[in-house]
C-alpha positions as CSV (number, residue, x, y, z in Angstrom):
1,M,-9.6,-100.5,1.5
2,E,-9.3,-97.7,3.9
3,K,-10.8,-98.0,7.4
4,P,-13.4,-95.3,8.4
5,L,-12.3,-92.5,10.9
6,T,-13.2,-93.9,14.3
7,I,-12.6,-90.8,16.4
8,R,-15.7,-89.0,17.5
9,I,-14.9,-85.4,16.7
10,E,-17.7,-84.3,18.8
11,D,-16.0,-85.6,21.8
12,F,-13.4,-82.9,21.4
13,G,-15.6,-79.9,22.0
14,V,-17.4,-77.1,20.2
15,R,-14.4,-75.3,18.7
16,V,-12.7,-78.3,17.4
17,V,-16.1,-79.5,15.9
18,S,-16.6,-76.1,14.3
19,V,-13.3,-76.2,12.6
20,W,-13.5,-79.7,11.6
21,E,-16.8,-79.1,9.9
22,G,-15.5,-76.1,8.1
23,L,-12.7,-78.0,6.4
24,R,-13.1,-78.7,2.7
25,P,-13.4,-82.4,1.9
26,A,-9.9,-82.6,0.4
27,T,-8.2,-81.2,3.6
28,R,-10.3,-83.4,5.8
29,G,-9.3,-86.2,3.6
30,L,-5.6,-85.6,4.3
31,V,-6.1,-85.8,8.1
32,E,-8.5,-88.9,7.9
33,R,-6.0,-90.9,5.6
34,A,-3.0,-89.9,7.9
35,L,-4.9,-91.1,10.9
36,V,-5.8,-94.3,9.2
37,S,-2.2,-94.9,8.0
38,A,-0.8,-94.2,11.4
39,Q,-1.6,-97.7,13.1
40,A,0.2,-96.8,16.2
41,P,0.6,-93.2,17.9
42,T,4.4,-93.1,17.2
43,T,6.3,-90.5,15.6
44,A,7.8,-92.9,13.0
45,G,4.4,-94.2,12.0
46,A,2.7,-90.8,12.0
47,T,5.7,-89.4,9.8
48,G,5.1,-92.1,7.3
49,A,1.3,-91.3,7.3
50,S,2.1,-87.6,6.8
51,R,4.3,-88.4,3.8
52,R,1.7,-90.7,2.2
53,A,-1.0,-88.0,2.9
54,G,1.3,-85.3,1.4
55,A,1.3,-87.1,-1.9
56,T,-1.9,-85.3,-2.7
57,L,-1.3,-81.7,-3.5
58,Y,-3.2,-79.1,-1.6
59,D,-2.9,-75.4,-1.7
60,A,-2.4,-72.5,0.8
61,R,-6.0,-72.6,2.0
62,A,-5.6,-76.1,3.0
63,E,-2.5,-75.1,5.1
64,W,-4.5,-72.5,6.6
65,E,-7.3,-74.9,7.5
66,L,-4.8,-77.4,9.0
67,S,-3.2,-74.7,11.0
68,R,-6.5,-73.9,12.5
69,L,-7.4,-77.3,13.2
70,L,-4.1,-77.9,15.0
71,A,-4.5,-74.8,17.1
72,A,-8.0,-75.9,18.1
73,L,-6.8,-79.5,19.0
74,D,-3.8,-78.2,21.0
75,D,-6.1,-75.6,23.0
76,R,-8.5,-78.6,23.6
77,A,-5.7,-80.9,24.8
78,M,-4.5,-78.3,27.3
79,E,-7.9,-78.1,28.6
80,A,-8.5,-81.7,28.9
81,G,-7.4,-82.3,32.3
82,V,-10.5,-80.2,33.7
83,A,-12.9,-80.9,30.8
84,A,-14.1,-84.3,31.8
85,L,-12.6,-86.3,28.8
86,S,-11.8,-89.9,29.5
87,G,-8.1,-91.2,29.3
88,E,-8.9,-92.7,26.0
89,Q,-10.4,-89.6,24.6
90,I,-7.4,-87.5,25.6
91,L,-5.1,-90.1,24.0
92,E,-7.1,-90.0,20.8
93,L,-7.2,-86.2,20.9
94,K,-3.5,-85.9,21.3
95,R,-3.0,-88.6,18.6
96,M,-5.0,-86.4,16.1
97,A,-3.1,-83.3,17.0
98,E,0.2,-85.1,16.5
99,T,-0.9,-86.6,13.2
100,C,-2.2,-83.1,12.0
101,A,1.1,-81.5,13.0
102,L,3.0,-84.0,10.9
103,V,0.9,-83.5,8.0
104,L,1.2,-79.8,8.3
105,H,4.9,-80.0,8.4
106,N,5.0,-82.0,5.3
107,E,3.3,-79.2,3.3
108,A,3.8,-76.1,5.2
109,H,5.1,-73.1,3.1
110,S,4.7,-70.1,5.3
111,A,6.6,-68.5,8.2
112,E,3.5,-68.5,10.3
113,T,2.7,-72.1,10.1
114,F,6.5,-73.0,10.7
115,A,6.4,-70.7,13.8
116,Q,3.3,-72.6,15.1
117,L,5.0,-75.9,14.5
118,L,8.3,-74.7,16.2
119,E,6.6,-73.2,19.1
120,R,4.6,-76.3,19.6
121,A,7.5,-78.7,19.6
122,L,9.5,-76.3,21.8
123,R,6.6,-76.2,24.5
124,A,6.6,-80.1,24.4
125,R,10.5,-80.2,24.6
126,N,10.4,-82.4,21.6
127,Y,13.8,-81.5,20.3
128,A,13.8,-84.3,17.7
129,R,10.7,-82.5,16.1
130,V,12.5,-79.2,16.6
131,D,15.5,-80.5,14.6
132,A,13.4,-81.9,11.9
133,L,11.6,-78.8,11.4
134,A,14.9,-76.8,11.4
135,D,16.3,-79.2,8.8
136,T,13.4,-78.6,6.4
137,L,13.1,-74.8,6.7
138,A,15.1,-74.0,3.5
139,A,13.3,-76.7,1.6
140,H,9.9,-75.5,2.5
141,L,10.2,-71.7,2.9
142,A,11.2,-69.0,0.6
143,P,14.1,-66.8,1.7
144,S,11.7,-63.9,2.4
145,E,9.5,-66.2,4.6
146,I,12.6,-67.3,6.5
147,C,13.6,-63.6,7.1
148,E,10.0,-63.2,8.5
149,L,10.6,-66.2,10.8
150,A,13.9,-64.6,11.9
151,R,11.9,-61.6,13.2
152,H,9.6,-63.7,15.2
153,P,9.1,-62.5,18.9
154,A,10.3,-66.0,20.3
155,P,14.0,-65.9,20.6
156,A,14.3,-69.7,20.0
157,V,12.3,-69.4,16.8
158,R,14.4,-66.5,15.7
159,A,17.5,-68.4,16.4
160,I,16.4,-71.4,14.3
161,A,15.6,-69.1,11.4
162,Q,18.7,-67.1,11.7
163,E,20.7,-70.4,11.5
164,A,18.9,-71.4,8.4
165,L,19.8,-68.1,6.9
166,L,23.3,-68.6,7.9
167,Q,23.4,-71.8,5.7
168,M,22.1,-70.0,2.7
169,P,24.4,-69.3,-0.4
170,T,25.9,-65.9,-0.2
171,P,24.4,-64.8,-3.4
172,M,20.9,-65.6,-2.2
173,L,21.4,-63.5,0.9
174,V,22.7,-60.6,-1.3
175,S,19.5,-60.7,-3.4
176,L,17.6,-59.9,-0.1
177,L,19.6,-56.7,0.4
178,S,17.3,-54.9,-2.0
179,D,14.1,-55.5,0.0
180,P,13.7,-52.8,2.7
181,V,12.0,-55.3,5.0
182,D,14.4,-58.2,4.8
183,M,17.8,-56.3,4.3
184,D,18.7,-56.0,7.9
185,V,18.2,-59.8,8.7
186,A,20.1,-60.6,5.3
187,R,23.0,-58.2,6.4
188,D,23.2,-59.8,9.8
189,A,23.4,-63.2,8.1
190,L,26.2,-62.1,5.7
191,E,28.2,-60.6,8.8
192,R,27.9,-64.0,10.4
193,Q,29.1,-65.9,7.4
194,A,32.1,-63.6,7.1
195,E,32.9,-63.8,10.9
196,E,32.0,-67.3,11.8
197,Y,32.6,-69.1,8.5
198,G,35.4,-66.9,7.1
199,S,33.5,-66.5,3.8
200,E,35.6,-64.4,1.5
201,E,32.7,-63.4,-0.5
202,A,30.5,-62.4,2.5
203,S,33.5,-60.5,3.8
204,W,33.7,-58.6,0.5
205,I,30.0,-57.8,0.6
206,V,30.1,-56.8,4.2
207,S,33.1,-54.4,3.4
208,A,31.2,-52.9,0.6
209,L,28.1,-52.3,2.6
210,E,30.2,-50.6,5.3
211,R,32.0,-48.4,2.6
212,A,28.7,-47.4,1.3
213,D,27.3,-46.6,4.8
214,A,30.4,-44.5,5.4
215,A,29.9,-42.6,2.2
216,E,26.4,-41.9,3.0
217,E,27.3,-40.5,6.5
218,D,29.9,-38.2,4.8
219,D,27.3,-36.9,2.4
220,M,24.9,-35.9,5.3
């Protein structure tokens, strides 16, 4: 039988309370179950909790709700030093934020959410988490979403997404060339595949693109 959630959400401030109360019951249940399952505030325990919570399917709206909750918790944690929270309350706030982040990572399917998680891990210099996020990009995000992430303002986030594109099969990158939004990012990845990996297929595609560019310039 599950233990009840013992964290007093009202201790975490008006914004956190507002976001928490706005969650649908199914979304709130994901966080509560993960918190209950994570018996200790350790990455391993919380990761296991997030996987168990992720066994229940939820939709894009739940991802958006959890993203808002995580942002509110992180903002509150950064204010905690001057906001008269006790040491125990600060620990509980951070534990809830970490658990929320892990649940969100397990289910995220948008570039925006992955950018949030990556920036959060980079700020904390949690490079194990950065690696875990990078390793799951291709499994969680559609190629167009990874392209969007590769245009992110933060250089570190861009680099992670660009590396994920570099690992994609060449035909998948070729399919992105027809999209005027993603074509430049896809072409950059193809050029890197040709230069850094010596891919003959990518080299052929890059050469064909260069010939097409030259022909277009001659016609002008």
